[in-house]
N, C-alpha and C positions, 0 to 999 in steps of 0.2 A: 479150257472152259470146264468148270466143276459144277456138277448138278447136286444140290442138296435137297433132301426130303425132310420136311418138318412135320411133327405130329401136332395134334390139336392143342395139346398142353403147352405148346411153344408160344401161343399167342395170348395177348391180353384178353381176359374174358369179358371185359366191359365194352369192347369195341364190336359193333355189329358188322363193321366192314370185313372183319376176319371171317364171317360166315360164308361170304362169297369167295374169299381167298383160299379157304380150306378146300375148295373144289380144284384148286391148282395144286397138284401133288409134288411139284418140283419148282424150285427157283433157281435161276441161272446166276452164277457168280463169276464175273470175269477176273476176279482176283484183285480188283482195284479198291473195292469198298470194304468197310468193316462189317462184321456180322452183327446184326441188330437184334436178333431174336434168340433167346436161350433155347436149348434143345431139351426135349423131354428125356429124363434119365440122366441129365447132366453130362458128365465126362464120358460115360459109356456110349450114349447115343452119338456124341460127336466123334468119338474115337472110331466108331464103325464107319463114319462117313469120310474119314481122312485117308488119303493114300499113304503108303509107307514113306514116300518122299516128303509129304507134308508133315507127317508125324515127326520125322527126324529134323526137318527144318524148324518146326515150331519148338521142338524140344531144345534145340540149340539156342533159339531166341530166348526161351525161358531161363536156361542156364546162364546166359549172358546178362539177363536182367535181375537174376536172383543174387543180389549182393546186400551185404549188411550196411546200408547207408552209404558212407563215403568211401568205403574200402571193399575190394573184391579179390578174386583169386589171382589177379594179374600183378599184385604188389606183394610186399613182404610183411605187411601188417596182418596179425592174426585177429580176426573178428571174434569177440566174445559175446555171450548172452547171459541173462540172469541165471540160466540153467547151469552154466559151466564156469562162471567167473570165480567163485570161491574154490572150485576144484583146481583151477589153473593157477591161482596166486597163493593159496595157503598150503603149507607143508610140502613145498616143492624143493627139489635139489638145485633149482636155479632161481634167479631173481626175475621180476616182471616189472615192466614199465607200461602202465595202463593209461590210455586217454579216454576219459568220459566226455562224450560230445553229443551234440544235437544236430542232426542232419539238416535242420532248417535254420541253424545259426549261421549268419553270414561270415563271421570271423572263423568259424569251424571249417567252412568250405575253403576259405583262403589259407587256412593252416594245414589242411589235408595234404597238399603236395610236400610241405616241410616234413610232416610226420612220415609220409611214404619214403622220402629220401633218407630220413633218419633210420628207418627200419632197414633200408637197403644198405646203408653205410655200416650198420651194426650186425649185419647178417653173419659175419664171421664170429660174433660173440654169442650166437644163439644157444650154445650149450651152457652159457653163464647167465644170459638175460634174454627174455623174449619181449618184443615190442608188440603191444596189443591195443585194441580199441573196443569200446562198447557204446552203442547208440542209445542214449537216454530218451530219445523221442519215441521209441517203440513202446507199445503198451506193456509188453511182457517184461521190459527192463525198468519200468517206472519205480517199482518198490525197491529194487536193488540200488538204484541211484540215490534214493532217499536214505537208505540204510548206510551208504558210504558217504553221506553228507555232501553230495555234489551240489554246490550252490551256484556255480556259474559254468559256462561252457567256453572253451574246453577246460576241463580240470585234469591235470596229470598227476599221477601218484606212482611212487616207487615202492615195490614190495620186495623185501630182501628174501633170500632163500631160507627155507624152514620157518617161514612166517606163520605163526599160529593164529587161528581164528579166536575171536573173543570180543569183549566190550571195547568199543572205541578203537578197534583194530582196522583202520581204514587206510593204512599206508602212509608214506612220507610225501609231503607236497613237493611238487616241482613247479615253480611259478614262472619259469622262463618259457618263452615261446619262439626263441631263435634256435635253429638246429644245433649250432656249435655250443651255445650256452646250455642247452638241454644235455648235450653229451658231457660237458664239464661237470654239471651237477650230478649226472648219473655216476660218473667214475668216482666222484667224491663219496657218494653213498656207498658204492661198491668197496671203496677202500676201508670204510669203517663198519663193514658187516661184522657182526659179532659171532654168530653161529655159522661159521664158514664150512661149506662142503669140502670134501677131500681134494677135489680138483680145482679149488679156488686158487688163483695165482696170488703171489705175494706182491701187493701194490705199495708196500711201505718201502721207503728209501733205505738202502743198505749203507753201511759205513765203509768209507774208502780204506780204512785201516784194517778191515777184516782180512783174514787170510784168504788168498785167492782160491785155495782148494775147497773152501767151504761153499763157494758159489756153485760148485759142481756136485754137491751132495744130492743123492737120489731121494732121500727122505723116505717116508713111509707109504708113499703113493703106490698102490699095487700096479705091477707091470711097467713101472717107470724105468727108463734107461738113462745112463749118464750122458749129459749133453756134450756135443762135440765143440760147440762154440757158445760162449756167454757174451751177450752184448750189454754194455753199460751206457746208460743214457745219463749224461752229466747235466744237472739242472742247477742254475744259480738261484732260481726262485723256488722256495719251498712250496708255494701254492700252485705251481705249474701242473697241468694235467696231461701234457704231451707224452711224458714217459709212461704214465698209467695206461693211456690209450694204446700205445704201441705194445705194451706188455699184454694187453688183452687181445691185440691183433695176432700175436704169435703164441698165445698161451697153450695151444695144443699142437704146435709144429714139432715134429719129431727131431731130436738132436739139437734143439735150439732152446735157449733160455734168455730172457731179457730182464734186467734189473734197472731200477732207478738209483742214481747216486746224487745226493744233494751236497753241494760244496759251494758255499758263498764266496770262497776265496778264488774261484775260477774266474778268468777274465771273460769267458763266454760259455754259452751252452755248447755241448758237444756229444759225440758218439765214439765209443771205442769198443773193441772186440778182444776177448781173451781166448786164446787157442788152448783147448783142453789138453793137448799132448805136450806142448812146450811151456804152457803157462805164460806165454809172451802176450803183451798188451800192445795193440796197434790202433791208432786213431783213424777213424773213417771220415772222409770229407762229406759234408752236407751243405747244400745250397742255402737252406733256410731251416731254422729250428721249428718245424711244423710236423704234424703227425704223418702226412703223406710223404714228406721229404725224408724223414728218418726211416720210415717203413721201406721206402724204395732203396735207400742206402744199404739197409740190411739185406734186402733181397738181392741186390747187385753183388754183395760180398758172397752170399751163399751160391749164387750162380757161378761166380768165378771159381768156387771150390766144388763145382759139379753137384751142388745140392739145389734141386729145382723146387721152388715154392710157387705154386700157382696163385694167380690173383683170386681174391675172395669173390665168390659168385654173388651177383646181385639179382639173380633170378630166384624168385620164391619157390619153395617146394610145393608140391601139390597138396592143397588143403583138404583134410578129410572132412567128410560130411558127418551128419549126426547119426549115421548108421543106416540110413535108407539106401537102398540099392540104386545104382546109376544106370543099370541096364534097362533099356526099353523106355517107352513113353508111359509113365504112370498116370493113373486116373487123377491124382492130385495135380500133376503138371498140366493135364488137359483142362482141369478146372481153372488153373492159373491162366492158361491160354484164353479161356473164355472171358476172364476178368480183363485181360489185356485188350481183347477185341472190343469189349464193352467200353473200356476206357477210351479207346480210339474213337468209338462212335460218339461218346459224350464230348470229347474235345472237338470233334467235327461240328456237333450241334452248337456248342458254345461259340465256336468261331463264326458260325453262321449268324448267331444272334448279335454278335458284336461285343465290344469291351464295356460299353456303358450299361451293363445289366447287373443288378444286385440279386444274388441267389440266396434264398432262405437256407439252403444247405450249407453255404459257406458261413453264414452267421451262426448257425447251430454248431458247426464243426469248430469254429473259433472258440466259443465258450466251453464246449466240451473239452477241448485240449487244455484250455486255461484252468478249468476246475479239476480235471483228473490228472493233469501232468504238471503244469507250471507251478501252481500253488501248492500242490501236494508233495513237491519234492523237498520241502523244508521239514526238518524234524520238529521244529518249534516255530510258531507264528506269534510274534509279540511286538509291542512298541509300534513304530511307524509302519511296519509291515502289516500289523493287524488293522490299523486305521485304513491303510490302502485297500485291504480286502473288503472292509465295510463299505467304503466309497464305491468300489467296483460293483459290489452286489446291489447297492442302492440304485445305481443307474440302470442295471439290468432289470431289476424288479419294475422300475418305472417305464422303461422304454423298449425292452426286448419283445419282439413279436412272437410270443409263445401262446399256445392254447391254454385252456383252463388248467390242465395237468401241469404244464410247464410253469405257469405263473405260481401255482401252489408249490412246486418244486423249488423255485427261486426264493419265494417268500419264506418258506420254512427253513431253507438253508441260511438265509440272512438272519433269521431269528436265532438259529443255532450259533451263529458267529456273535450276535449281539449278546447272547446269554453268557458268553465268556467274560464279559465286562472288560476290566482293565488287565485281566490275567492273560496267560498265554494259551494258545491253542496247540494241540498236538497235531502235526502234519498228517501222520498216519490215521489218526482218529478222524480228521477232517475228510480225507479221501473215503474212509469207511462210511461216514455219514452221507457223503455225496452219492455213493453207490446205493446205500440203503434207501435214500429218498427217491432215487431214480427207479428203484424196484417198486417202492410203495406207490408212487404216482404214475407208473407207466400206463400208457406210452407217453414219454416226455419228448424225446427227440424223434423227428421224422426223417432224419438224414443219417447216413453212415458213410458218406463219401464227400470229398471235395469236388466241386463242380467248376465254377468260374475261376477258382483259385488253384485248380489242379495244375501241376507243372508238367513239362515235357519229360523231365527226368526226376528220379527219386531225390528228395531234398530241396527241390526248387519250389519257390512260392509257398503254396499251402498255408501254413500257420501264420507267417508274417503278413502275407496277403490278406488272410482272413481277419487278422487283428486290425489292420488298417481299415478294411471294409466295415468291420463292426463299429469302430469308433466314429467313422464318417457317418454311418447310419444313426448312431446315438446322438451325435451333435445336431443332425437335422431333425430328429424326432423331438429333442429337447427344445429346439428353436420353434417348432410348430405346436408346442403344447404349453399349458398353463400350470403344470404340476410343480414347477419350481421357478423362482425369480432369479436364481443365480446363473449368470452367464458362464461361470467357470465350473459348473457342476460336472460336466462330462470331461472337460480338459483336465481338471484336478484328478478325477478318477483314472484317466489315462496316464497322466504323469506319475501318479503313485504306483500304478500297476507296472509300468515299464521300469521304473526305478527299482522296485522291490521284487518283481517276479519274472520279468522277461529274461529268459535263459542266456541270451547272447549278451555277455557283460560289455563288450565293446560297443554293440548297438545301443545298449541302454545308456552308456556314458555319452555317446554321440547325441542321443535324443535329449538328454538332460542339458548338455551344453547348448544345443540348438534352442531349446525352450527358454533358457535364461537369456541367450543372445537376442532372441526375437520377442522377448517380453511377454511371455505367456500369462503372467499374473496381472497384466494391465489390460487384458481383453475386457471390453466394457459391455458388450451386448451379446445376445445369443447368436445373432447373425454374424457378428465378428468372430465368434468361436468357430462357426462353420468355415469361414474364410481363412481363419488362422490355421486350422488343421489342413485345409486344402493347400495353402501356400507352403507350409512346412513339409508336407508330403512331396510336393514338387521339388523342394530343395533337396530332400533325400534322394529322389529319383535322379536328379542331376548329378549328385555326388557319386552315386552307385552305377551310373550308366557305364556299361562296358566292364563292370566288375565281375568277379567269379560267381557272384550270387545271381547274376542276371540270367533269366530264362531266354534263350534265343528266340523262342516262339512268342515271348511277351516282353519286348524291349522296354526299358525304363525311359519313358518319354514324358514331356510336360503335358499334364492332363487338365482339361479335356483337349483332345487334339483338334486341329482346325476342321477336320472332317466331321468329328462328332458335334462340335459346337462352333460353327463359323462366326456367329454373332458374339462369341465370348472374347474374340480378339479384335483389336482395332488395327487398321493399317498404320504405316509409318506416318508420323506427324512431322511436317517440314515447315520451318519458318522461312518464308521466301525472302525475307529481308536479310537475314544473316546466314541463311542456308543451313541452319542447325537442325538436326533431326532429334526428335524426342522418342526414343524407342527403348525396348528391353533388349537383352542380349540376342534374342532370336529374331529381332527385326519387327516385333509386334509388341503391343501392350495390351494388358488384360482389361476387359470391360467388367469390372467387379460386380456390377448389378446383374449382368447377364450370367456371369459365373455363378453367383449365388442362386439365381433362378434355376440354372441348369442343375446344380447340386441338389437343390430341394426337390426338383422333379425326379432326378435319378434315384435318390435315397428316400423317396416317399414311401409311406407305409403300404399303400395299395399297389406299388410297382414292384414289390418283391416277386421274383420269378420262382415258381415252385418246381421247375424242371430238376430232375435228379433225385427227388425224394422217394423213399421207398413206400411212403403213404402220404399222398398230397392232401388227404382229408384232415390231417392232424393240425397243421398250422392254421391260425385264424384267417378267414377269407373276407375280402371286402371290408365292411364296417364292423364285422364281428369283434366284440371286445373293445370297441373304440371308447366306450364310456370309462373304461379303466385305464386307457392310454392317453386320452386327452389330446391327441394330435390330429391334424387335418391333412389328409392326403391330397396329392395333386389331382385336379379334376380331370376326368376323361381317361385316367390311366387304367390299364387292364393288366390282369395277372394271368400268366400262362400256367396251365395245370398239366404237369407231366409226371408220370410215375417212373421211378428208376427202372431201367431195363426195357422201357417201351419208348424208344427214341422216335418212332414213327407216329406218335399220337396225333400230330397235326394232320397227317395224311388220313389217319383213321377218321378224324372228325369230318374232313371234307368228303371222304368217300361215303361215310354214313349219311351225311346231309344230302348228297346227290342221290343215294339209294332211296332215302326217305321221300324226297321230292318226286322221284320217278314213280314210286309206288302210289303216292297221293294222286298224281296226274292220271295214272292208269285207272285208279278207282273212280275218280271223278268222271272220266270219259265213259266208263262202263255204266255208271249210274245214269248219266245223261242219255245214253242210248236206250237204256231200259225205259226211262220215263218218256222219251220222245216217241217210241214205237209201241208203247203200252196200249194206247187207245185204238190202234189199227188192227192188230192181230195178235194172236198168242205168240209169244216169243219162245224160241228154243235156244238152248245153250250154244249150238253151233252158229246161230244168227248173231249172238252177242260177240262171240269170239271172232267171227268173220269181220264185223264192223271194227272191232278193236284192232 
């Protein structure tokens, strides 16, 4: 049992209930629940209350959770940031293979194991090429990803050694996403490196007619010794890469040198060895002409001649930090711990409220990420991409639930885009304008955190979840308003946005194919638009159920569930004459009218939940601003008001109400006693208190 003491600054100042709770100087924590109140003094106050064991335990938890997106210290991938990318890839004595990815991209999550395995397989080449990755979803990396013209995720680039920084110096593209094909493309690039370092191996095929003694030349490499054995990999196909890969595997093995030999007259690929003392050539048997088989044949020959070559390690070396000390539990780590505890409290509250809740915070975070990250990652915005941006901003201006500042922010941003006319927009200038308008019109955003779309792990849910939620909300608001007669208004904006801006290129292609297959352009009414998006979202959930992108705490199921909306599904319909059943795959069929009513109720304007906002007074409440929105909210709906960091506000309200009623009752009783006995005799304070 741990006893914690909280100061008065730890509690929300607006809650009268805390006045009584301040009389209790300690709260008991049995270790099972999250900490719900911040401590005065931040990390310092908390650090004084933690035992040494707790500090070490939480420090370990923080270290385990502090990873750069999809890669961490347990694999062989080097995580880069905007601060060190150029330093790592420009003017280096080795090459670099960089993956630009987005941790929210579904394909990136499925590709991550391939990239990790590739880094492990190439660990023996680390003096020649490093396998790295950079997460473009992070705020600090947004500008560098735009500078390197990352248009889709994942984007892989090769940077040769001694690569100089300059205009359009963004590396060579690697378009393959299969581990073996990436390796093939890599060695092809390495073969044609122009400005080779002194330790760069010879990947060009040698001539069989060359004098054997020349294969043993030491060359000008400092400290080089004459090899004892030279291995010749005979290749029939000039485009084969097996020989180059094996050369790279043994490039720094003492006493060994490997060459490729191309001879189209050979009946088969093969392997031979030249003894440096006798200059005799011996053929070595191989089961199959593949990298691992050739490599193992060479190792076997070396072992037979008492030369031990250890297997290449697949364990990554300890990754260095940014220079901050690892000793002790720092105040920064304690602050991170507080955020983790607060995250846990938020997730617990969200779970308690259920899945059928739309949070204002998620809506705001979705458009924030779209405007500051997705749209701004393009160097130029023109043509269809510019039209898609205008359509997207149009529906946001009409239907997004912002306060006056937020509406002005969106309106002026739309005008800025319209002023570009048919010309192009500069992506960097667009982001600068977004930031400037946010500063000029602040406060605009009331959120700084995902709430209902928060994932159990880094990279799960969040932006994709928020984008689905945003467009569901917009279709319902459009259906409930008279601002436009077009049933395709929101769907067209969504289609254009996902086609031109959504970072996961595979996801974007799937959506476009699904939209064409399910006849998006034939939607006839606004209600049909609501149902079309709902139906296609369920189709995506069915396809991705059990996928690597699925959050185990939020499985991808058909929505709404039978528990959330029993009336939305009908039981199995059976024809008793022919005993045929008319069902969907899951044994039920949807009642579309009930589904539509449910969606309109769930995504109603007045049902936005304000839990998790750092300032719940910023978003419009109730019917505020409805004349500018034109929608009709579901009747009887209530909005919950919660401030971020005060998870116990429901208890606050109940406690305050109870305290208020108790005080009123006591005052009424006291007044009644005074009035009742006033005509009999003079009353004294002890008489009143005694009766009370």
